[in-house]
C-alpha positions as CSV (number, residue, x, y, z in Angstrom):
1,M,-15.3,18.6,-10.1
2,E,-14.5,15.9,-12.6
3,K,-15.6,12.3,-11.8
4,L,-13.2,9.6,-12.9
5,A,-13.4,5.8,-12.8
6,V,-10.2,3.8,-12.6
7,Q,-9.8,0.1,-12.9
8,I,-6.8,-1.7,-11.4
9,E,-5.5,-5.1,-12.2
10,T,-3.7,-5.6,-8.9
11,E,-4.8,-5.9,-5.3
12,Y,-4.0,-2.2,-4.7
13,I,-2.3,0.9,-6.1
14,T,-0.5,3.6,-4.1
15,L,-2.1,7.0,-3.7
16,T,0.6,8.8,-5.7
17,N,0.5,6.3,-8.5
18,L,-3.3,6.5,-8.6
19,L,-3.3,10.3,-9.0
20,K,-0.8,10.0,-11.8
21,Y,-2.6,7.1,-13.5
22,A,-5.9,9.0,-13.4
23,G,-4.3,12.0,-15.0
24,V,-5.0,14.3,-12.1
25,V,-1.3,15.2,-11.8
26,M,1.6,15.0,-14.2
27,S,4.3,13.9,-11.7
28,G,4.8,12.2,-8.4
29,G,6.1,15.5,-7.0
30,Q,2.8,17.2,-7.8
31,A,0.9,14.3,-6.1
32,H,3.1,14.7,-3.0
33,E,2.4,18.4,-2.8
34,L,-1.4,17.9,-3.0
35,I,-1.3,15.1,-0.3
36,E,1.0,17.1,2.0
37,A,-1.3,20.2,1.7
38,G,-4.3,18.1,2.9
39,F,-6.1,18.4,-0.5
40,V,-6.6,14.6,-0.9
41,S,-9.2,12.5,1.0
42,L,-9.8,8.7,0.9
43,N,-13.4,7.7,1.6
44,G,-14.1,11.1,3.2
45,Q,-11.0,11.2,5.4
46,I,-8.1,13.5,4.7
47,V,-5.0,11.4,4.0
48,L,-1.4,12.5,4.5
49,E,0.3,9.2,3.7
50,K,1.8,9.3,0.2
51,R,2.2,5.5,-0.1
52,K,-1.3,4.7,1.1
53,K,-2.7,1.6,-0.5
54,I,-5.9,2.2,-2.4
55,R,-8.1,-0.8,-3.2
56,A,-11.1,-1.5,-5.3
57,G,-14.2,0.1,-3.8
58,D,-12.3,3.2,-2.5
59,E,-13.1,6.7,-3.5
60,V,-10.3,9.3,-3.6
61,T,-11.2,13.0,-3.8
62,V,-8.8,15.8,-4.7
63,K,-10.2,19.0,-3.4
64,G,-11.8,21.0,-6.2
65,M,-10.3,18.8,-9.0
66,A,-11.6,15.3,-9.2
67,A,-13.4,12.4,-7.5
68,I,-11.8,9.0,-8.4
69,T,-13.7,5.7,-7.9
70,V,-11.5,2.7,-8.0
71,S,-12.7,-0.7,-9.2
72,N,-11.0,-4.1,-9.9
73,E,-10.8,-5.2,-13.5
74,N,-11.6,-8.8,-12.6
């Protein structure tokens, strides 16, 4: 599993945008499919909400693909 670190400049980023920004998926449609299938977790809990707000300090895991740690640029 690939470990990724992503820095954001804003208060939060939506889950689908994070998956695209980190390069885990190529499109929002692919992100939606992974989320709906239950392959994405936020801080250890499966998340099904596509527009979930991800903030600095959160860790998003995509089953078998990547672990993304989010930090704030400031």
